[in-house]
PDB file of N, CA, C and O in Angstrom:
ATOM      1  N   MET A   1     -48.813  33.315   3.726  1.00  0.00           N
ATOM      2  CA  MET A   1     -49.862  32.591   3.040  1.00  0.00           C
ATOM      3  C   MET A   1     -49.239  31.444   2.238  1.00  0.00           C
ATOM      4  O   MET A   1     -48.269  31.651   1.509  1.00  0.00           O
ATOM      5  N   THR A   2     -49.786  30.257   2.370  1.00  0.00           N
ATOM      6  CA  THR A   2     -49.281  29.083   1.670  1.00  0.00           C
ATOM      7  C   THR A   2     -49.939  28.970   0.301  1.00  0.00           C
ATOM      8  O   THR A   2     -51.146  29.157   0.151  1.00  0.00           O
ATOM      9  N   LEU A   3     -49.124  28.664  -0.676  1.00  0.00           N
ATOM     10  CA  LEU A   3     -49.613  28.496  -2.034  1.00  0.00           C
ATOM     11  C   LEU A   3     -50.220  27.104  -2.184  1.00  0.00           C
ATOM     12  O   LEU A   3     -49.550  26.105  -1.924  1.00  0.00           O
ATOM     13  N   ALA A   4     -51.472  27.035  -2.596  1.00  0.00           N
ATOM     14  CA  ALA A   4     -52.103  25.740  -2.852  1.00  0.00           C
ATOM     15  C   ALA A   4     -51.585  25.229  -4.192  1.00  0.00           C
ATOM     16  O   ALA A   4     -51.778  25.864  -5.229  1.00  0.00           O
ATOM     17  N   ILE A   5     -50.932  24.088  -4.157  1.00  0.00           N
ATOM     18  CA  ILE A   5     -50.338  23.520  -5.364  1.00  0.00           C
ATOM     19  C   ILE A   5     -51.443  22.966  -6.264  1.00  0.00           C
ATOM     20  O   ILE A   5     -52.346  22.267  -5.804  1.00  0.00           O
ATOM     21  N   HIS A   6     -51.352  23.290  -7.549  1.00  0.00           N
ATOM     22  CA  HIS A   6     -52.270  22.709  -8.514  1.00  0.00           C
ATOM     23  C   HIS A   6     -51.594  22.610  -9.875  1.00  0.00           C
ATOM     24  O   HIS A   6     -50.616  23.299 -10.162  1.00  0.00           O
ATOM     25  N   VAL A   7     -52.145  21.738 -10.692  1.00  0.00           N
ATOM     26  CA  VAL A   7     -51.626  21.490 -12.036  1.00  0.00           C
ATOM     27  C   VAL A   7     -52.095  22.617 -12.953  1.00  0.00           C
ATOM     28  O   VAL A   7     -53.274  22.971 -12.966  1.00  0.00           O
ATOM     29  N   ILE A   8     -51.155  23.175 -13.719  1.00  0.00           N
ATOM     30  CA  ILE A   8     -51.520  24.223 -14.669  1.00  0.00           C
ATOM     31  C   ILE A   8     -51.390  23.755 -16.119  1.00  0.00           C
ATOM     32  O   ILE A   8     -51.975  24.353 -17.023  1.00  0.00           O
ATOM     33  N   ALA A   9     -50.618  22.682 -16.338  1.00  0.00           N
ATOM     34  CA  ALA A   9     -50.447  22.145 -17.687  1.00  0.00           C
ATOM     35  C   ALA A   9     -49.943  20.713 -17.592  1.00  0.00           C
ATOM     36  O   ALA A   9     -49.354  20.310 -16.589  1.00  0.00           O
ATOM     37  N   ALA A  10     -50.186  19.952 -18.654  1.00  0.00           N
ATOM     38  CA  ALA A  10     -49.706  18.574 -18.713  1.00  0.00           C
ATOM     39  C   ALA A  10     -49.507  18.203 -20.178  1.00  0.00           C
ATOM     40  O   ALA A  10     -50.289  18.578 -21.051  1.00  0.00           O
ATOM     41  N   GLU A  11     -48.445  17.460 -20.414  1.00  0.00           N
ATOM     42  CA  GLU A  11     -48.094  17.084 -21.779  1.00  0.00           C
ATOM     43  C   GLU A  11     -47.749  15.606 -21.835  1.00  0.00           C
ATOM     44  O   GLU A  11     -46.877  15.137 -21.103  1.00  0.00           O
ATOM     45  N   TYR A  12     -48.432  14.874 -22.702  1.00  0.00           N
ATOM     46  CA  TYR A  12     -48.138  13.460 -22.882  1.00  0.00           C
ATOM     47  C   TYR A  12     -46.746  13.323 -23.490  1.00  0.00           C
ATOM     48  O   TYR A  12     -46.408  14.027 -24.443  1.00  0.00           O
ATOM     49  N   LEU A  13     -45.933  12.410 -22.935  1.00  0.00           N
ATOM     50  CA  LEU A  13     -44.586  12.190 -23.448  1.00  0.00           C
ATOM     51  C   LEU A  13     -44.489  10.880 -24.222  1.00  0.00           C
ATOM     52  O   LEU A  13     -44.201  10.886 -25.419  1.00  0.00           O
ATOM     53  N   SER A  14     -44.727   9.763 -23.549  1.00  0.00           N
ATOM     54  CA  SER A  14     -44.640   8.443 -24.170  1.00  0.00           C
ATOM     55  C   SER A  14     -45.177   7.403 -23.194  1.00  0.00           C
ATOM     56  O   SER A  14     -45.311   7.659 -21.998  1.00  0.00           O
ATOM     57  N   GLU A  15     -45.488   6.206 -23.742  1.00  0.00           N
ATOM     58  CA  GLU A  15     -45.992   5.108 -22.907  1.00  0.00           C
ATOM     59  C   GLU A  15     -47.093   5.623 -21.972  1.00  0.00           C
ATOM     60  O   GLU A  15     -48.181   5.990 -22.417  1.00  0.00           O
ATOM     61  N   TYR A  16     -46.789   5.643 -20.663  1.00  0.00           N
ATOM     62  CA  TYR A  16     -47.733   6.154 -19.661  1.00  0.00           C
ATOM     63  C   TYR A  16     -47.120   7.334 -18.909  1.00  0.00           C
ATOM     64  O   TYR A  16     -47.433   7.565 -17.741  1.00  0.00           O
ATOM     65  N   LYS A  17     -46.263   8.060 -19.571  1.00  0.00           N
ATOM     66  CA  LYS A  17     -45.562   9.183 -18.943  1.00  0.00           C
ATOM     67  C   LYS A  17     -46.156  10.515 -19.383  1.00  0.00           C
ATOM     68  O   LYS A  17     -46.427  10.748 -20.561  1.00  0.00           O
ATOM     69  N   ILE A  18     -46.349  11.378 -18.388  1.00  0.00           N
ATOM     70  CA  ILE A  18     -46.881  12.721 -18.626  1.00  0.00           C
ATOM     71  C   ILE A  18     -45.983  13.719 -17.904  1.00  0.00           C
ATOM     72  O   ILE A  18     -45.622  13.521 -16.744  1.00  0.00           O
ATOM     73  N   LEU A  19     -45.631  14.784 -18.600  1.00  0.00           N
ATOM     74  CA  LEU A  19     -44.927  15.901 -17.973  1.00  0.00           C
ATOM     75  C   LEU A  19     -45.986  16.792 -17.356  1.00  0.00           C
ATOM     76  O   LEU A  19     -46.837  17.337 -18.059  1.00  0.00           O
ATOM     77  N   VAL A  20     -45.932  16.940 -16.039  1.00  0.00           N
ATOM     78  CA  VAL A  20     -46.933  17.714 -15.310  1.00  0.00           C
ATOM     79  C   VAL A  20     -46.274  19.003 -14.818  1.00  0.00           C
ATOM     80  O   VAL A  20     -45.195  18.971 -14.226  1.00  0.00           O
ATOM     81  N   LYS A  21     -46.935  20.139 -15.068  1.00  0.00           N
ATOM     82  CA  LYS A  21     -46.421  21.447 -14.652  1.00  0.00           C
ATOM     83  C   LYS A  21     -47.352  22.027 -13.600  1.00  0.00           C
ATOM     84  O   LYS A  21     -48.576  21.961 -13.719  1.00  0.00           O
ATOM     85  N   PHE A  22     -46.742  22.596 -12.567  1.00  0.00           N
ATOM     86  CA  PHE A  22     -47.486  23.101 -11.421  1.00  0.00           C
ATOM     87  C   PHE A  22     -47.364  24.617 -11.289  1.00  0.00           C
ATOM     88  O   PHE A  22     -46.488  25.238 -11.891  1.00  0.00           O
ATOM     89  N   ASN A  23     -48.246  25.194 -10.500  1.00  0.00           N
ATOM     90  CA  ASN A  23     -48.270  26.647 -10.330  1.00  0.00           C
ATOM     91  C   ASN A  23     -47.093  27.183  -9.511  1.00  0.00           C
ATOM     92  O   ASN A  23     -46.923  28.397  -9.408  1.00  0.00           O
ATOM     93  N   ASP A  24     -46.286  26.308  -8.932  1.00  0.00           N
ATOM     94  CA  ASP A  24     -45.093  26.761  -8.205  1.00  0.00           C
ATOM     95  C   ASP A  24     -43.842  26.654  -9.086  1.00  0.00           C
ATOM     96  O   ASP A  24     -42.718  26.702  -8.585  1.00  0.00           O
ATOM     97  N   ASN A  25     -44.044  26.510 -10.398  1.00  0.00           N
ATOM     98  CA  ASN A  25     -42.984  26.387 -11.409  1.00  0.00           C
ATOM     99  C   ASN A  25     -42.278  25.044 -11.414  1.00  0.00           C
ATOM    100  O   ASN A  25     -41.331  24.858 -12.178  1.00  0.00           O
ATOM    101  N   LYS A  26     -42.706  24.111 -10.592  1.00  0.00           N
ATOM    102  CA  LYS A  26     -42.122  22.770 -10.596  1.00  0.00           C
ATOM    103  C   LYS A  26     -42.709  21.971 -11.751  1.00  0.00           C
ATOM    104  O   LYS A  26     -43.867  22.157 -12.125  1.00  0.00           O
ATOM    105  N   GLN A  27     -41.895  21.078 -12.310  1.00  0.00           N
ATOM    106  CA  GLN A  27     -42.329  20.156 -13.347  1.00  0.00           C
ATOM    107  C   GLN A  27     -41.889  18.761 -12.942  1.00  0.00           C
ATOM    108  O   GLN A  27     -40.805  18.569 -12.391  1.00  0.00           O
ATOM    109  N   GLN A  28     -42.745  17.798 -13.221  1.00  0.00           N
ATOM    110  CA  GLN A  28     -42.428  16.406 -12.916  1.00  0.00           C
ATOM    111  C   GLN A  28     -42.843  15.529 -14.080  1.00  0.00           C
ATOM    112  O   GLN A  28     -43.899  15.737 -14.677  1.00  0.00           O
ATOM    113  N   VAL A  29     -42.020  14.556 -14.399  1.00  0.00           N
ATOM    114  CA  VAL A  29     -42.440  13.506 -15.317  1.00  0.00           C
ATOM    115  C   VAL A  29     -43.005  12.393 -14.442  1.00  0.00           C
ATOM    116  O   VAL A  29     -42.290  11.796 -13.638  1.00  0.00           O
ATOM    117  N   VAL A  30     -44.284  12.126 -14.609  1.00  0.00           N
ATOM    118  CA  VAL A  30     -44.956  11.109 -13.805  1.00  0.00           C
ATOM    119  C   VAL A  30     -45.256   9.916 -14.712  1.00  0.00           C
ATOM    120  O   VAL A  30     -45.852  10.058 -15.779  1.00  0.00           O
ATOM    121  N   ASP A  31     -44.824   8.730 -14.255  1.00  0.00           N
ATOM    122  CA  ASP A  31     -45.069   7.491 -14.987  1.00  0.00           C
ATOM    123  C   ASP A  31     -46.220   6.756 -14.308  1.00  0.00           C
ATOM    124  O   ASP A  31     -46.082   6.290 -13.176  1.00  0.00           O
ATOM    125  N   PHE A  32     -47.344   6.653 -14.992  1.00  0.00           N
ATOM    126  CA  PHE A  32     -48.537   6.009 -14.453  1.00  0.00           C
ATOM    127  C   PHE A  32     -48.579   4.518 -14.769  1.00  0.00           C
ATOM    128  O   PHE A  32     -49.520   3.829 -14.376  1.00  0.00           O
ATOM    129  N   GLY A  33     -47.572   4.014 -15.473  1.00  0.00           N
ATOM    130  CA  GLY A  33     -47.552   2.632 -15.941  1.00  0.00           C
ATOM    131  C   GLY A  33     -47.647   1.607 -14.831  1.00  0.00           C
ATOM    132  O   GLY A  33     -48.461   0.687 -14.917  1.00  0.00           O
ATOM    133  N   ASP A  34     -46.840   1.737 -13.796  1.00  0.00           N
ATOM    134  CA  ASP A  34     -46.876   0.759 -12.702  1.00  0.00           C
ATOM    135  C   ASP A  34     -48.251   0.724 -12.046  1.00  0.00           C
ATOM    136  O   ASP A  34     -48.776  -0.347 -11.741  1.00  0.00           O
ATOM    137  N   PHE A  35     -48.825   1.894 -11.834  1.00  0.00           N
ATOM    138  CA  PHE A  35     -50.151   1.934 -11.223  1.00  0.00           C
ATOM    139  C   PHE A  35     -51.158   1.183 -12.091  1.00  0.00           C
ATOM    140  O   PHE A  35     -51.916   0.354 -11.588  1.00  0.00           O
ATOM    141  N   LEU A  36     -51.166   1.472 -13.392  1.00  0.00           N
ATOM    142  CA  LEU A  36     -52.139   0.849 -14.288  1.00  0.00           C
ATOM    143  C   LEU A  36     -51.956  -0.668 -14.378  1.00  0.00           C
ATOM    144  O   LEU A  36     -52.934  -1.415 -14.410  1.00  0.00           O
ATOM    145  N   ARG A  37     -50.716  -1.110 -14.419  1.00  0.00           N
ATOM    146  CA  ARG A  37     -50.456  -2.556 -14.543  1.00  0.00           C
ATOM    147  C   ARG A  37     -50.679  -3.303 -13.234  1.00  0.00           C
ATOM    148  O   ARG A  37     -51.103  -4.459 -13.247  1.00  0.00           O
ATOM    149  N   ASN A  38     -50.399  -2.661 -12.111  1.00  0.00           N
ATOM    150  CA  ASN A  38     -50.450  -3.345 -10.815  1.00  0.00           C
ATOM    151  C   ASN A  38     -51.767  -3.187 -10.067  1.00  0.00           C
ATOM    152  O   ASN A  38     -51.952  -3.782  -9.006  1.00  0.00           O
ATOM    153  N   ASN A  39     -52.674  -2.398 -10.604  1.00  0.00           N
ATOM    154  CA  ASN A  39     -53.961  -2.167  -9.943  1.00  0.00           C
ATOM    155  C   ASN A  39     -55.110  -2.368 -10.916  1.00  0.00           C
ATOM    156  O   ASN A  39     -55.806  -1.415 -11.264  1.00  0.00           O
ATOM    157  N   PRO A  40     -55.315  -3.622 -11.361  1.00  0.00           N
ATOM    158  CA  PRO A  40     -56.390  -3.857 -12.320  1.00  0.00           C
ATOM    159  C   PRO A  40     -57.749  -3.462 -11.733  1.00  0.00           C
ATOM    160  O   PRO A  40     -58.077  -3.782 -10.591  1.00  0.00           O
ATOM    161  N   HIS A  41     -58.505  -2.771 -12.540  1.00  0.00           N
ATOM    162  CA  HIS A  41     -59.833  -2.331 -12.132  1.00  0.00           C
ATOM    163  C   HIS A  41     -60.585  -1.978 -13.408  1.00  0.00           C
ATOM    164  O   HIS A  41     -60.027  -1.310 -14.278  1.00  0.00           O
ATOM    165  N   PRO A  42     -61.840  -2.409 -13.544  1.00  0.00           N
ATOM    166  CA  PRO A  42     -62.584  -2.131 -14.778  1.00  0.00           C
ATOM    167  C   PRO A  42     -62.604  -0.643 -15.149  1.00  0.00           C
ATOM    168  O   PRO A  42     -62.613  -0.290 -16.329  1.00  0.00           O
ATOM    169  N   GLN A  43     -62.611   0.205 -14.149  1.00  0.00           N
ATOM    170  CA  GLN A  43     -62.659   1.644 -14.396  1.00  0.00           C
ATOM    171  C   GLN A  43     -61.339   2.168 -14.960  1.00  0.00           C
ATOM    172  O   GLN A  43     -61.330   3.138 -15.717  1.00  0.00           O
ATOM    173  N   HIS A  44     -60.220   1.526 -14.592  1.00  0.00           N
ATOM    174  CA  HIS A  44     -58.898   1.995 -15.011  1.00  0.00           C
ATOM    175  C   HIS A  44     -58.339   1.235 -16.202  1.00  0.00           C
ATOM    176  O   HIS A  44     -57.554   1.787 -16.973  1.00  0.00           O
ATOM    177  N   ASP A  45     -58.733  -0.025 -16.364  1.00  0.00           N
ATOM    178  CA  ASP A  45     -58.112  -0.896 -17.373  1.00  0.00           C
ATOM    179  C   ASP A  45     -58.156  -0.328 -18.779  1.00  0.00           C
ATOM    180  O   ASP A  45     -57.238  -0.554 -19.567  1.00  0.00           O
ATOM    181  N   LYS A  46     -59.205   0.402 -19.101  1.00  0.00           N
ATOM    182  CA  LYS A  46     -59.309   0.959 -20.456  1.00  0.00           C
ATOM    183  C   LYS A  46     -58.186   1.943 -20.762  1.00  0.00           C
ATOM    184  O   LYS A  46     -57.897   2.203 -21.930  1.00  0.00           O
ATOM    185  N   TYR A  47     -57.551   2.494 -19.730  1.00  0.00           N
ATOM    186  CA  TYR A  47     -56.472   3.465 -19.940  1.00  0.00           C
ATOM    187  C   TYR A  47     -55.122   2.800 -20.190  1.00  0.00           C
ATOM    188  O   TYR A  47     -54.119   3.485 -20.391  1.00  0.00           O
ATOM    189  N   LEU A  48     -55.094   1.468 -20.178  1.00  0.00           N
ATOM    190  CA  LEU A  48     -53.892   0.764 -20.641  1.00  0.00           C
ATOM    191  C   LEU A  48     -53.724   0.961 -22.143  1.00  0.00           C
ATOM    192  O   LEU A  48     -52.616   0.842 -22.666  1.00  0.00           O
ATOM    193  N   ASP A  49     -54.812   1.258 -22.833  1.00  0.00           N
ATOM    194  CA  ASP A  49     -54.769   1.629 -24.248  1.00  0.00           C
ATOM    195  C   ASP A  49     -54.159   3.026 -24.327  1.00  0.00           C
ATOM    196  O   ASP A  49     -54.717   3.986 -23.797  1.00  0.00           O
ATOM    197  N   HIS A  50     -53.018   3.129 -24.987  1.00  0.00           N
ATOM    198  CA  HIS A  50     -52.286   4.407 -25.021  1.00  0.00           C
ATOM    199  C   HIS A  50     -53.126   5.556 -25.584  1.00  0.00           C
ATOM    200  O   HIS A  50     -52.997   6.695 -25.135  1.00  0.00           O
ATOM    201  N   LYS A  51     -53.975   5.265 -26.552  1.00  0.00           N
ATOM    202  CA  LYS A  51     -54.811   6.332 -27.124  1.00  0.00           C
ATOM    203  C   LYS A  51     -55.797   6.864 -26.087  1.00  0.00           C
ATOM    204  O   LYS A  51     -56.023   8.071 -26.005  1.00  0.00           O
ATOM    205  N   LYS A  52     -56.377   5.974 -25.305  1.00  0.00           N
ATOM    206  CA  LYS A  52     -57.300   6.411 -24.257  1.00  0.00           C
ATOM    207  C   LYS A  52     -56.545   7.115 -23.133  1.00  0.00           C
ATOM    208  O   LYS A  52     -57.028   8.100 -22.574  1.00  0.00           O
ATOM    209  N   PHE A  53     -55.345   6.597 -22.804  1.00  0.00           N
ATOM    210  CA  PHE A  53     -54.549   7.212 -21.746  1.00  0.00           C
ATOM    211  C   PHE A  53     -54.239   8.676 -22.071  1.00  0.00           C
ATOM    212  O   PHE A  53     -54.215   9.524 -21.179  1.00  0.00           O
ATOM    213  N   GLN A  54     -54.006   8.959 -23.336  1.00  0.00           N
ATOM    214  CA  GLN A  54     -53.656  10.322 -23.754  1.00  0.00           C
ATOM    215  C   GLN A  54     -54.833  11.294 -23.676  1.00  0.00           C
ATOM    216  O   GLN A  54     -54.647  12.497 -23.859  1.00  0.00           O
ATOM    217  N   GLN A  55     -56.026  10.798 -23.411  1.00  0.00           N
ATOM    218  CA  GLN A  55     -57.212  11.653 -23.386  1.00  0.00           C
ATOM    219  C   GLN A  55     -57.500  12.215 -21.996  1.00  0.00           C
ATOM    220  O   GLN A  55     -58.651  12.248 -21.560  1.00  0.00           O
ATOM    221  N   PHE A  56     -56.458  12.652 -21.308  1.00  0.00           N
ATOM    222  CA  PHE A  56     -56.633  13.265 -19.994  1.00  0.00           C
ATOM    223  C   PHE A  56     -56.962  14.748 -20.176  1.00  0.00           C
ATOM    224  O   PHE A  56     -56.807  15.315 -21.257  1.00  0.00           O
ATOM    225  N   LYS A  57     -57.413  15.341 -19.102  1.00  0.00           N
ATOM    226  CA  LYS A  57     -57.660  16.784 -19.099  1.00  0.00           C
ATOM    227  C   LYS A  57     -57.349  17.320 -17.705  1.00  0.00           C
ATOM    228  O   LYS A  57     -57.215  16.559 -16.747  1.00  0.00           O
ATOM    229  N   ILE A  58     -57.241  18.619 -17.613  1.00  0.00           N
ATOM    230  CA  ILE A  58     -57.001  19.253 -16.321  1.00  0.00           C
ATOM    231  C   ILE A  58     -58.315  19.870 -15.858  1.00  0.00           C
ATOM    232  O   ILE A  58     -58.914  20.695 -16.547  1.00  0.00           O
ATOM    233  N   GLU A  59     -58.743  19.448 -14.676  1.00  0.00           N
ATOM    234  CA  GLU A  59     -59.951  20.001 -14.064  1.00  0.00           C
ATOM    235  C   GLU A  59     -59.704  20.164 -12.582  1.00  0.00           C
ATOM    236  O   GLU A  59     -59.101  19.299 -11.946  1.00  0.00           O
ATOM    237  N   ASN A  60     -60.158  21.248 -12.042  1.00  0.00           N
ATOM    238  CA  ASN A  60     -60.021  21.523 -10.605  1.00  0.00           C
ATOM    239  C   ASN A  60     -58.586  21.373 -10.123  1.00  0.00           C
ATOM    240  O   ASN A  60     -58.356  20.915  -9.004  1.00  0.00           O
ATOM    241  N   GLY A  61     -57.615  21.753 -10.953  1.00  0.00           N
ATOM    242  CA  GLY A  61     -56.222  21.768 -10.535  1.00  0.00           C
ATOM    243  C   GLY A  61     -55.512  20.439 -10.531  1.00  0.00           C
ATOM    244  O   GLY A  61     -54.440  20.317  -9.939  1.00  0.00           O
ATOM    245  N   THR A  62     -56.087  19.426 -11.183  1.00  0.00           N
ATOM    246  CA  THR A  62     -55.419  18.137 -11.265  1.00  0.00           C
ATOM    247  C   THR A  62     -55.721  17.485 -12.608  1.00  0.00           C
ATOM    248  O   THR A  62     -56.512  18.004 -13.396  1.00  0.00           O
ATOM    249  N   ILE A  63     -55.088  16.349 -12.862  1.00  0.00           N
ATOM    250  CA  ILE A  63     -55.309  15.613 -14.108  1.00  0.00           C
ATOM    251  C   ILE A  63     -56.398  14.579 -13.867  1.00  0.00           C
ATOM    252  O   ILE A  63     -56.391  13.872 -12.859  1.00  0.00           O
ATOM    253  N   VAL A  64     -57.331  14.502 -14.804  1.00  0.00           N
ATOM    254  CA  VAL A  64     -58.412  13.517 -14.698  1.00  0.00           C
ATOM    255  C   VAL A  64     -58.606  12.833 -16.050  1.00  0.00           C
ATOM    256  O   VAL A  64     -58.271  13.378 -17.101  1.00  0.00           O
ATOM    257  N   TRP A  65     -59.147  11.650 -15.988  1.00  0.00           N
ATOM    258  CA  TRP A  65     -59.504  10.873 -17.177  1.00  0.00           C
ATOM    259  C   TRP A  65     -60.987  10.547 -17.098  1.00  0.00           C
ATOM    260  O   TRP A  65     -61.497  10.225 -16.025  1.00  0.00           O
ATOM    261  N   GLY A  66     -61.671  10.627 -18.211  1.00  0.00           N
ATOM    262  CA  GLY A  66     -63.074  10.239 -18.273  1.00  0.00           C
ATOM    263  C   GLY A  66     -64.020  11.358 -17.877  1.00  0.00           C
ATOM    264  O   GLY A  66     -63.658  12.286 -17.153  1.00  0.00           O
ATOM    265  N   GLU A  67     -65.241  11.242 -18.371  1.00  0.00           N
ATOM    266  CA  GLU A  67     -66.277  12.242 -18.085  1.00  0.00           C
ATOM    267  C   GLU A  67     -66.591  12.335 -16.591  1.00  0.00           C
ATOM    268  O   GLU A  67     -66.833  13.417 -16.056  1.00  0.00           O
ATOM    269  N   ASP A  68     -66.580  11.186 -15.940  1.00  0.00           N
ATOM    270  CA  ASP A  68     -66.926  11.148 -14.514  1.00  0.00           C
ATOM    271  C   ASP A  68     -65.693  10.934 -13.641  1.00  0.00           C
ATOM    272  O   ASP A  68     -65.777  10.383 -12.544  1.00  0.00           O
ATOM    273  N   TRP A  69     -64.550  11.379 -14.151  1.00  0.00           N
ATOM    274  CA  TRP A  69     -63.285  11.252 -13.426  1.00  0.00           C
ATOM    275  C   TRP A  69     -63.023   9.792 -13.076  1.00  0.00           C
ATOM    276  O   TRP A  69     -62.858   9.442 -11.907  1.00  0.00           O
ATOM    277  N   ASP A  70     -62.987   8.945 -14.104  1.00  0.00           N
ATOM    278  CA  ASP A  70     -62.709   7.519 -13.921  1.00  0.00           C
ATOM    279  C   ASP A  70     -61.392   7.304 -13.187  1.00  0.00           C
ATOM    280  O   ASP A  70     -61.243   6.370 -12.399  1.00  0.00           O
ATOM    281  N   MET A  71     -60.445   8.190 -13.465  1.00  0.00           N
ATOM    282  CA  MET A  71     -59.125   8.052 -12.859  1.00  0.00           C
ATOM    283  C   MET A  71     -58.642   9.446 -12.473  1.00  0.00           C
ATOM    284  O   MET A  71     -58.664  10.376 -13.280  1.00  0.00           O
ATOM    285  N   ILE A  72     -58.206   9.568 -11.225  1.00  0.00           N
ATOM    286  CA  ILE A  72     -57.723  10.839 -10.683  1.00  0.00           C
ATOM    287  C   ILE A  72     -56.718  10.508  -9.582  1.00  0.00           C
ATOM    288  O   ILE A  72     -56.851   9.490  -8.902  1.00  0.00           O
ATOM    289  N   PHE A  73     -55.719  11.364  -9.409  1.00  0.00           N
ATOM    290  CA  PHE A  73     -54.673  11.130  -8.416  1.00  0.00           C
ATOM    291  C   PHE A  73     -54.476  12.382  -7.571  1.00  0.00           C
ATOM    292  O   PHE A  73     -54.680  13.495  -8.057  1.00  0.00           O
ATOM    293  N   PRO A  74     -54.083  12.213  -6.310  1.00  0.00           N
ATOM    294  CA  PRO A  74     -53.840  13.378  -5.463  1.00  0.00           C
ATOM    295  C   PRO A  74     -52.734  14.263  -6.059  1.00  0.00           C
ATOM    296  O   PRO A  74     -51.709  13.764  -6.525  1.00  0.00           O
ATOM    297  N   VAL A  75     -52.955  15.550  -6.035  1.00  0.00           N
ATOM    298  CA  VAL A  75     -51.972  16.504  -6.559  1.00  0.00           C
ATOM    299  C   VAL A  75     -50.631  16.334  -5.841  1.00  0.00           C
ATOM    300  O   VAL A  75     -49.577  16.515  -6.451  1.00  0.00           O
ATOM    301  N   GLU A  76     -50.661  15.994  -4.572  1.00  0.00           N
ATOM    302  CA  GLU A  76     -49.428  15.821  -3.810  1.00  0.00           C
ATOM    303  C   GLU A  76     -48.557  14.717  -4.403  1.00  0.00           C
ATOM    304  O   GLU A  76     -47.333  14.838  -4.454  1.00  0.00           O
ATOM    305  N   GLN A  77     -49.205  13.636  -4.852  1.00  0.00           N
ATOM    306  CA  GLN A  77     -48.446  12.532  -5.469  1.00  0.00           C
ATOM    307  C   GLN A  77     -47.885  12.963  -6.821  1.00  0.00           C
ATOM    308  O   GLN A  77     -46.734  12.659  -7.138  1.00  0.00           O
ATOM    309  N   LEU A  78     -48.670  13.653  -7.604  1.00  0.00           N
ATOM    310  CA  LEU A  78     -48.182  14.163  -8.887  1.00  0.00           C
ATOM    311  C   LEU A  78     -46.994  15.094  -8.672  1.00  0.00           C
ATOM    312  O   LEU A  78     -45.996  15.016  -9.388  1.00  0.00           O
ATOM    313  N   HIS A  79     -47.108  15.965  -7.693  1.00  0.00           N
ATOM    314  CA  HIS A  79     -46.052  16.942  -7.385  1.00  0.00           C
ATOM    315  C   HIS A  79     -44.772  16.244  -6.933  1.00  0.00           C
ATOM    316  O   HIS A  79     -43.667  16.706  -7.219  1.00  0.00           O
ATOM    317  N   ALA A  80     -44.933  15.118  -6.220  1.00  0.00           N
ATOM    318  CA  ALA A  80     -43.774  14.348  -5.757  1.00  0.00           C
ATOM    319  C   ALA A  80     -43.166  13.530  -6.892  1.00  0.00           C
ATOM    320  O   ALA A  80     -42.015  13.103  -6.801  1.00  0.00           O
ATOM    321  N   GLY A  81     -43.928  13.312  -7.954  1.00  0.00           N
ATOM    322  CA  GLY A  81     -43.405  12.624  -9.126  1.00  0.00           C
ATOM    323  C   GLY A  81     -43.643  11.136  -9.171  1.00  0.00           C
ATOM    324  O   GLY A  81     -43.105  10.454 -10.043  1.00  0.00           O
ATOM    325  N   HIS A  82     -44.441  10.608  -8.246  1.00  0.00           N
ATOM    326  CA  HIS A  82     -44.760   9.189  -8.295  1.00  0.00           C
ATOM    327  C   HIS A  82     -46.128   8.911  -7.688  1.00  0.00           C
ATOM    328  O   HIS A  82     -46.573   9.581  -6.756  1.00  0.00           O
ATOM    329  N   ILE A  83     -46.765   7.914  -8.244  1.00  0.00           N
ATOM    330  CA  ILE A  83     -48.104   7.530  -7.833  1.00  0.00           C
ATOM    331  C   ILE A  83     -48.003   6.338  -6.889  1.00  0.00           C
ATOM    332  O   ILE A  83     -47.300   5.367  -7.168  1.00  0.00           O
ATOM    333  N   HIS A  84     -48.715   6.426  -5.770  1.00  0.00           N
ATOM    334  CA  HIS A  84     -48.748   5.314  -4.813  1.00  0.00           C
ATOM    335  C   HIS A  84     -49.864   4.362  -5.210  1.00  0.00           C
ATOM    336  O   HIS A  84     -50.970   4.787  -5.546  1.00  0.00           O
ATOM    337  N   SER A  85     -49.569   3.107  -5.168  1.00  0.00           N
ATOM    338  CA  SER A  85     -50.578   2.102  -5.526  1.00  0.00           C
ATOM    339  C   SER A  85     -51.544   1.876  -4.387  1.00  0.00           C
ATOM    340  O   SER A  85     -52.461   1.064  -4.508  1.00  0.00           O
TER     341      SER A  85
END
């Protein structure tokens, strides 16, 4: 049986970096800065504000921002430690 990877915890570190912990005991520091700076979008731009960026939560096994999931990334990318633009 294959273990479905999901986020179990996340901790803001600095700038746009979050330490993400997974159910397979792996941890990754993921830097979302390049994505935010290189992919301007009204839905994402507000998260360039560090205070807003820190307001993420874990839902359905991944990290999300905003009430309506304004920003969400595939768990596979988080697990690999980098976000694809």
